[in-house]
C-alpha positions, 0 to 999 in steps of 0.5 A, a space after each residue: 500500500 502506498 505510504 501516507 504523505 510525510 509532508 504536505 508542501 508539495 501536495 497539489 490542491 484538490 477538491 473534497 466535496 464542496 471544499 477546495 483544499 490547498 495544502 501548501 497554503 494551509 487553508 480550505 475554502 468554498 465560494 463563501 468562506 475560507 478557513 486557515 488550518 494549523 499545519 498538523 490539521 492539514 497534514 491529518 486531512 491530507 493523509 485521510 484524503 490520500 486514501 479516500 474510502 479506505 480505513 487509515 489506522 490511528 497508529 499510521 496517522 499518529 506516526 505520520 503526523 506526530 512522528 515520535 511524539 509520544 502520548 498524542 492519542 488525545 491530540 488525534 481525537 481532538 484534531 478529528 473532532 475539530 476537522 469535523 466541526 470545520 467541515 460541518 460534519 457529525 460523528 453520529 451521521 458522518 458525511 466526511 470522516 467516519 470513525 471505525 471502531 478498533 480501526 481508525 478513520 475513513 474519509 467518505 467524501 469524494 476527493 478530486 484533483 483540481 484540473 490544470 488548464 493548459 498553458 496558452 502557446 501564443 502571446 495573444 491568448 496568454 494576454 487574454 488568459 492573464 486578463 481572465 485570471 486578473 478578473 477572476 482574482 478581483 471577483 474572488 477578492 470581492 467575495 472574500 473581502 474579509 481575508 485577502 487572496 494569496 500572492 500569485 508569486 512563487 514561494 521564496 526561499 529564506 536562509 538563516 541570517 542569525 542563529 544565536 541563543 535568545 532573541 534577535 529582533 527589530 532588524 534594520 538593513 543598511 542603506 546599501 543592503 550589506 549590513 543589518 543592525 538588530 536588538 538582541 536579548 542574551 537572557 539578561 532581561 534587557 537588549 543591546 544593539 548588534 551589527 552583522 555584515 553579510 557573509 559573516 557570522 560574528 556580529 559587532 556589539 554596538 551597545 552594552 549595559 543595563 539599558 534596553 535598546 530597541 528600534 534601531 534606524 540607519 542614517 541615510 549615509 550608513 554612518 550612524 544608528 539611531 535607537 530608543 533606549 530605556 533606563 531606570 532614569 527614563 527614556 530617550 532617543 540616542 545615536 551611536 556610530 555604526 563602527 562602534 563608539 560612545 552613544 549620544 542622547 538626542 532627546 528625552 521621551 515619555 511613557 515609551 517609544 514605539 518605533 522610529 525611522 530616519 528621514 532620507 535627507 538625514 534631517 529628521 527622525 520620526 518616532 512614536 511616543 506620547 507627545 501631549 497629555 490627554 492625546 493618544 500616542 502619535 507620530 512625532 519628528 525630531 530635528 537631529 541638529 536642533 533637537 526640536 520636536 513637532 507632531 506629524 500625526 494627529 490620531 483621533 481621541 478614542 483611538 489607541 494611537 499611532 505606531 511604527 513610523 517608516 519614511 518612504 524612499 523619497 521622504 515625502 510620506 510616512 507610513 504608520 500603524 494606528 490602533 483603531 477604535 475596534 482595537 485592531 490595527 490599520 496601516 496609513 500613509 501620511 504626507 510629510 508636508 501636511 494633509 490627511 492620512 490615507 488608510 491603506 489596510 484595515 480590519 486585518 488583525 494586528 500589524 507587527 512591522 512594516 517597511 517601504 519597497 524600493 520605488 515606494 509603490 508597495 509597503 511590506 508588512 506583517 499581520 496576524 490576519 490568518 491567526 499567525 503573523 505572516 508577510 504581505 504587501 499592499 500597493 500604495 496606489 490601489 490598496 491591493 493586498 497580497 500575501 508573500 509566499 514564504 514558509 514559516 509561522 509568526 514572521 515579523 518586522 520586515 526590513 528591505 534594502 533600498 539599494 538591492 533586492 534583499 529582505 530580512 525579517 524576524 521569525 519568532 517561536 512563541 507559545 503562550 500557555 495558560 498557567 494556574 497558580 494556587 492563591 494564598 501567600 506569595 511563593 507558597 506553591 509553584 505555578 503549573 502549566 494548565 492548558 497548553 498546545 504547540 500554538 497559543 492558548 490565552 484568555 482563560 475564564 472559569 465558569 461560575 460553577 467551576 466545572 469548565 474553562 473557556 479560552 481562546 486558542 490558535 491550535 486550529 489556525 485562526 483564534 477560536 473559542 474553546 472549552 475544557 474541563 477544570 483540570 485542562 483536559 478534554 479541550 474542544 472547539 466551540 467555534 470555527 469562524 473564518 471571518 471573525 476575530 474573537 476576543 476575551 470570553 465571559 461566562 454568563 452567571 448561569 454558566 451556559 453562554 459565553 459572550 465575547 467581542 468579535 471583529 468582522 471586516 474591521 467592525 467590533 461587535 458583541 457575540 454570544 455562543 450557547 455552549 449547550 447547543 453550539 449556536 452563535 448570534 450577534 448582538 448589535 448596537 447601531 452607534 459604532 464599535 462594541 466591546 464586551 466587558 461582562 454580564 449583568 448579575 441576572 444574566 439578562 444583558 451584556 455590559 459593553 463599551 460603545 464607541 461614540 466617535 471621540 469618546 466611549 460610553 458604557 451601555 447595557 444591551 438586553 440579550 433578547 434585544 428588547 432594550 439598550 441603554 447607557 449606564 455611564 456618562 460619555 467618556 467612561 469605559 467599564 473595566 473588563 470583567 466588571 458586573 460581578 455579583 456584589 462587586 458593582 461596576 468599575 469605570 475609567 474616566 477620560 477626564 479624571 484619573 483614578 478608578 470609579 465605581 457604581 455599586 449597582 447598575 443604576 447607582 451613583 458614580 463615585 471615585 473608588 481609588 485615586 489615580 496614584 493608587 492604580 498608577 503601577 497596576 498593570 492589570 485590574 480585574 473586578 471579582 466578587 471579593 475585590 479588585 484583582 490587580 497585578 503590580 509591576 515590580 523589577 523582575 515580576 508581577 505581584 498579584 494582590 486583591 483590593 477589597 471593594 469597600 476599602 482597606 489594605 490590599 492582600 498579596 496573593 502570588 508572584 508571577 512572571 513579569 510578562 504574564 497577562 490575562 488574569 482570571 480567578 476561580 469562583 472559589 478564589 483558590 486559584 489564579 489563571 494567567 497566560 505566559 510564554 515560557 519560551 520566546 526565541 527568534 532568529 533573523 532570516 534573509 531572502 535574496 532576490 526579493 522583488 
């Protein structure tokens, strides 16, 4: 018998009933939807499709798909269940995958190879064929507005540029394309700058010390590197000679620097930072000789601000990322001489780096639109977006040479898992990894009865809603959306429904999934973006924050659609997780520092904690017993509980400093959080990139 396929990159697309399966691109699609698949899921489907109508043993599937990885019986069962959910199949009445007792699995649906059209031999027909293909792709893009079509260019080959232990990030190619400067974390908790030439192995260290050095950018003549530095004394923009030497500070900054770039004429350095109190993070520019700073972008109030500036090659425009009101990233281009910014990319997830292509006709960027970060390009005139076909997952921070055909990017290996820490006295018991996979799991929420945990996972490709038993066993997917990006889940007081924010085509809305029936439905609000933060204590309504343009407002949305009303003045946002029985509602106000509270939905709004009390709290989660908070310390987060009615806070646990997504079990005995124990990355190089 023919062996099962050991790899899928060379498997040609085929039809599986109404589905088109594209193994190299890890996606399956119909005329109405596209579903990205995690590589092992696609490998499993390809193995079954290689023997349609025949029984494929569990042993053969485990050996082929999981290799020597022992103890993966449950992973195979879960993967089959997830494939059935995506395909709309049922184990009781299968149309696609049948379970054979004591045997394995059998694919029931027909498998047909896609017919390849003969290549035209004469030029006039070739031109006509290209026109047909172009029109077909345009129509396909219109049907699939939510997920951009793949690039028609052939797969590019990437080779390792750095392979050092730890993490290399923020690469920047020199103007002549012969050197790369980058940040490197050697395991001490801070980053230094290094410079590496092509065809050499040992890099040159440019900075050293306890400071954290990031976002390097080359001067146009390649003699100097500007960068952002964080020290215990504050933040600033510095410069260092590219051959090494003393660093010189150019300017101070406040509250973080989120990307910088040097203008082609050498006069300006654009950077992202807080410029004026009360104004979102914006793009500023620093005049190198005088130290004068002035704003370039003016993000609207209510947005999350502007990040990652990049000058075009002619210096006339700046591309940057804006965190919009849906809490998604847009890619915009702004004329340096003045004028309105033009949005090029919207509603495609989070953007992790961008750079201009030589000639300024395209911008290459990294986005999480498929569930993992991958590289794309957008035409600056038409806004057409296509994927760059490079193997690998979580590809970030692209940089291109302006005098050559080279692309360098960061390939990240990061795996967020959900951890559980017993609560009591800090350090009494060690945290334990509770929910884990080879992909990211996060956003844990324990049901009111403590019998299930809802969480978000990318183990099937794009982020989906999952549930598992309280001990982390038996994980199962509740959703298989192709066109929605799911946010933090919240259980209703009865423990039957889960509400969450979901983003479709750039618009954030409220959704509810019934965990018993598996049905999903939206709950709309006509005013704008809606972000779910919790449930009313009776479970009859959702608590949401609604976008009013330049301000947010807290609202109550009846689940049956019968009513909706504001529960705060404009300019107030409810905290995530608010509405716990006995805890009241907590708010942040745009006009006044501090934390505000209403003891009931219709109660009076009063200040609960002053701004200086919560200034160093990285996260605040309302619970039945009080405010769960994480306070930033030098090398960890100190988790504590502040009583609703005042009094001293109680220290509960210490967790790693990069943890997030706090949640507490209903009995108060355990803390859940997400943490990536291992984050590594290398830089990869693509030659001949056009």
